[in-house]
Every structure is written in structure tokens, then in C-alpha cells.
C-alpha positions in Angstrom: -11.4 -15.0 1.2 -8.4 -17.1 2.2 -8.4 -19.8 4.8 -5.3 -21.9 5.9 -5.9 -24.5 8.4 -3.1 -26.5 10.3 -0.5 -25.8 7.5 2.8 -27.7 7.7 5.6 -27.6 5.1 9.2 -29.0 5.0 12.1 -28.2 3.2 13.9 -31.3 3.1 14.1 -32.4 6.8 13.6 -28.8 8.4 9.8 -28.1 9.1 9.6 -24.4 7.6 5.7 -24.0 8.7 4.2 -25.8 11.7 0.5 -25.9 12.5 -0.2 -22.5 11.0 -3.7 -21.3 10.5 -5.0 -17.9 9.3 -7.7 -16.1 7.7 -7.5 -13.4 5.2 -10.8 -11.3 4.3 -11.7 -10.1 1.2 -10.5 -6.5 0.5 -8.2 -6.3 3.5 -4.4 -5.8 3.6 -2.8 -8.2 5.8 0.8 -7.7 6.6 3.1 -10.7 7.6 6.1 -9.9 9.6 9.0 -11.9 11.1 12.6 -12.3 11.2 14.6 -14.1 8.3 13.9 -17.7 8.5 10.5 -17.3 10.3 8.7 -18.9 7.4 7.2 -16.0 5.7 8.3 -16.8 2.2 7.3 -20.2 2.4 3.9 -19.5 3.5 3.4 -17.3 0.3 5.1 -19.8 -1.8 2.9 -22.6 -0.4 -0.2 -20.6 -1.3 1.0 -20.1 -4.6 1.8 -23.7 -5.2 5.5 -23.6 -5.4 5.8 -25.8 -2.3 3.7 -28.9 -1.3 2.3 -29.1 2.1 2.7 -32.0 4.3 -0.5 -31.2 6.3 -3.3 -28.8 6.6 -5.8 -27.3 4.0 -5.7 -24.3 1.9 -9.3 -22.8 0.9 -9.8 -19.8 -1.4 -13.1 -18.5 -2.1 -14.6 -21.4 -0.3 -12.8 -24.1 -2.6 -9.7 -26.2 -1.5 -6.6 -25.4 -3.5 -4.2 -27.3 -1.4 -1.5 -28.9 -3.5 -2.3 -27.3 -6.7 0.3 -26.4 -9.4 1.3 -22.7 -9.7 -0.6 -22.3 -13.0 -3.8 -23.8 -11.5 -3.4 -21.3 -8.6 -2.9 -18.5 -11.0 -6.1 -19.5 -12.7 -8.1 -19.4 -9.5 -7.1 -15.7 -9.0 -4.0 -15.8 -6.8 -0.7 -13.9 -8.2 2.6 -13.9 -6.1 5.1 -11.0 -6.7 8.3 -12.9 -5.6 11.1 -11.6 -3.7 13.9 -9.9 -5.6 11.4 -9.3 -8.4 12.5 -12.1 -10.8 11.8 -10.2 -13.9 12.8 -11.3 -17.3 15.8 -9.0 -17.5 16.4 -9.6 -21.3 13.0 -9.1 -22.4 11.2 -5.7 -22.8 8.9 -4.0 -20.3 6.1 -4.9 -22.6 6.9 -8.5 -22.6 7.1 -8.9 -19.1 3.9 -7.6 -18.7 2.4 -9.8 -21.3 3.9 -12.9 -19.5 1.9 -12.1 -16.6 -1.4 -12.7 -18.6 0.2 -16.0 -20.1 -3.0 -18.1 -18.9 -5.3 -15.7 -20.8 -3.4 -14.6 -23.6 -5.6 -16.5 -26.3 -8.9 -16.0 -24.9 -8.5 -12.4 -24.0 -5.8 -11.2 -26.4 -8.1 -8.2 -27.7 -8.1 -6.8 -23.9 -4.6 -7.1 -22.8 -3.4 -3.9 -24.3 -6.2 -2.3 -22.2 -5.0 -3.9 -19.2 -1.3 -2.8 -20.0 -2.5 0.7 -20.2 -4.1 0.5 -16.8 -0.8 -0.7 -15.3 1.0 2.0 -16.8 -1.6 4.6 -15.4 -1.1 2.8 -11.9 2.9 3.1 -12.5 3.3 6.2 -14.8 7.2 5.9 -14.2 6.9 3.0 -16.7 5.0 4.9 -19.4 7.1 5.3 -22.6 9.7 2.7 -21.4 7.5 -0.4 -22.8 10.3 -1.1 -25.4 12.9 -0.9 -22.9 14.9 -3.9 -21.8 13.6 -4.7 -18.2 17.1 -5.2 -16.9 18.1 -1.7 -17.8 15.5 -0.2 -15.3 16.3 1.1 -11.8 15.5 -1.1 -8.9 12.2 0.9 -8.0 11.1 0.7 -11.7 11.7 -3.2 -11.7 9.8 -3.6 -8.7 6.9 -1.6 -10.1 7.2 -3.8 -13.2 7.1 -7.0 -11.2 4.0 -5.8 -9.3 2.4 -4.6 -12.7 3.2 -8.2 -14.1 1.5 -9.8 -11.1 -1.4 -7.7 -11.6 -1.9 -8.7 -15.3 -3.1 -12.0 -14.4 -6.3 -10.0 -12.8 -5.9 -11.4 -9.2 -8.2 -11.2 -6.6 -5.4 -12.0 -4.0 -2.1 -10.5 -4.7 0.8 -11.5 -2.5 4.0 -9.7 -2.3 7.2 -10.9 -0.9 9.6 -8.0 0.3 8.5 -5.3 -2.3 10.8 -2.8 -0.5 14.1 -4.6 -0.4 17.0 -2.7 -1.6 14.9 0.3 -2.5 15.4 4.0 -1.5 13.0 5.3 1.1 10.9 7.6 -1.3 10.4 4.7 -3.7 9.3 2.3 -0.8 6.6 5.2 0.0 5.4 5.3 -3.5 5.0 1.4 -3.6 3.2 1.3 -0.4 0.9 4.2 -1.5 0.0 2.1 -4.9 -0.7 -0.9 -2.6 -3.3 1.2 -0.6 -4.9 2.2 -4.1 -5.1 -1.4 -5.3 -7.0 -2.2 -1.9 -9.5 0.5 -2.6 -10.0 -1.1 -6.1 -10.9 -4.5 -4.3 -7.7 -6.4 -4.7 -6.9 -8.4 -1.3 -3.3 -8.2 -0.6 -0.9 -10.3 1.6 2.3 -8.2 2.3 5.6 -9.9 3.5 7.9 -7.2 4.9 10.9 -6.6 7.0 10.3 -2.8 6.7 7.8 -3.1 9.7 7.3 0.6 10.0 6.1 1.1 6.3 4.1 -2.3 6.6 2.3 -1.3 9.6 1.3 2.0 8.2 -0.9 0.6 5.2 -1.9 -2.8 6.8 -5.6 -3.5 8.1 -4.3 -6.5 10.0 -0.9 -8.2 10.9 0.5 -11.5 11.5 4.0 -11.9 13.2 5.7 -15.2 12.5 8.5 -17.0 14.1 9.9 -20.4 13.6 7.2 -21.4 11.3 4.3 -20.3 13.5 2.2 -17.3 14.2 3.1 -15.6 17.7 1.1 -12.4 17.3 -1.9 -11.4 15.5 -4.4 -8.4 15.2 -5.3 -5.1 13.7 -2.5 -2.9 12.8 -3.4 -0.5 15.6 -3.1 -3.4 18.4 -0.1 -4.7 16.8 1.8 -1.1 17.0 0.8 -0.9 20.7 2.1 -4.1 21.6 5.4 -3.4 23.6 7.0 -6.9 22.5 6.3 -5.9 19.1 7.8 -2.4 19.4 10.9 -3.6 21.0 11.5 -6.5 18.6 10.4 -4.8 15.4 10.4 -0.9 15.9 13.4 -0.6 18.1 11.9 0.7 21.1 9.8 -0.4 24.1 7.0 1.5 26.0 
């Protein structure tokens, strides 16, 4: 579904991504792991059109999307749920969800409420709070809202940047469980996470990034068994 070839991205004079290549298969959940500054968020942001690459190619569903603007990328079927949620705190829950479908509001307005009901079924904790100000929600509910907003674009590929950050373990488990449900509906997912244990439990395949490149890749079973990964990210070594 998604292929990236020899990607290079700079932030000013600093190279954040260097000669990175990867492939994401349709219907899989890919976890991207790595320390702060490894380039994980930059990778997602470049696919989403937030950053322009200086080298390489991004191909989605067989079509090049390299350098497209964010609104164009969303129309192609890619949605990014950013780090720290970035919800519109002063707006209602309902308005936040509606904004996730901004690009199809005019054409698909009659079906948007049906889509919102599907989101509320997926996140029942948001039911009855549609009129609440988004900023009044707990951190967990705000993260659910951010994911729901991303789903309102009806993406084929959903990218999530650190969805567990700042959340209680019980809420993290609930969100990871929801990602598994989404994958079963056919949504392809790229999950950037520093909560390695939670990510490995739900991932089909895993990439480990360091200094803008990929140091390890494989299925989750093989990655868990890798002693260097255990020592660096799971706090133990075999």
C-alpha cells in the first residue's frame, strides 16, 4: 500500500531522515519504535505532507504522492493523528469530528452524521458528550477524539504519533485494543510509539529507527526475540 524509497528530509541544516526505505502492506499494523530524535515523527509528517523531502519517493496505492500538500494527502486516503492530539479545545466534540471530514463536507454532508455515530460506537465514552467543549475532556477522551477525528476522513492509512503519551495504563490498553479493531475493518495503521511493550503486543511488523534511518525491521515476534531490542527498549536482555 505504501512504499518509501531512499527518503531524505532536513529540518534546516539538520538531516532528520536519511536514505530511508520501507513498505507497508495493506491491512497491517506497523509499529515504528525509537528514541526521541530518531526521526519517527518526521517520517509521519513527511508522508502526511507537512515536510517536503529533499530526496526519495513516496508511493501510495501505486501513485506517487511525494511533496503533495497535506490536504491533497488526506484526499488520497491518508490521515495523521498528531502527537499531543492537537484537538481544537474551544470547539465541541461534534465540531472537532466534523473538521476531520472538512474535505468531503459539501459532497457527503448527508452521511456525516452516520459516520459520527460509527465513531461514537467505536468510542462509547464519547457518547452523550458531543456538545461538550473538547478542552474539558480528560486526556484519554481527548486522544479518542483525536483518533475519531482522523477516522472521519475515511482513511485507508491511519498514522498515529505517540497516542499513549501521558495516559494511564488502562486507557493505553483500551486505545491499543481499538487499533486492533480498526485493523480488522481493513484500515492500515502506522503506529509511532515509545511505549514499546504496548506497541509490540498489537503490531504485525516493526521498524526501529535511529538517527533518521532504520536499524531493525521484521515481524513483532522476531523483534521481541532480538536481544539488542530487549536491552535497548524492553529493559532486559537474554
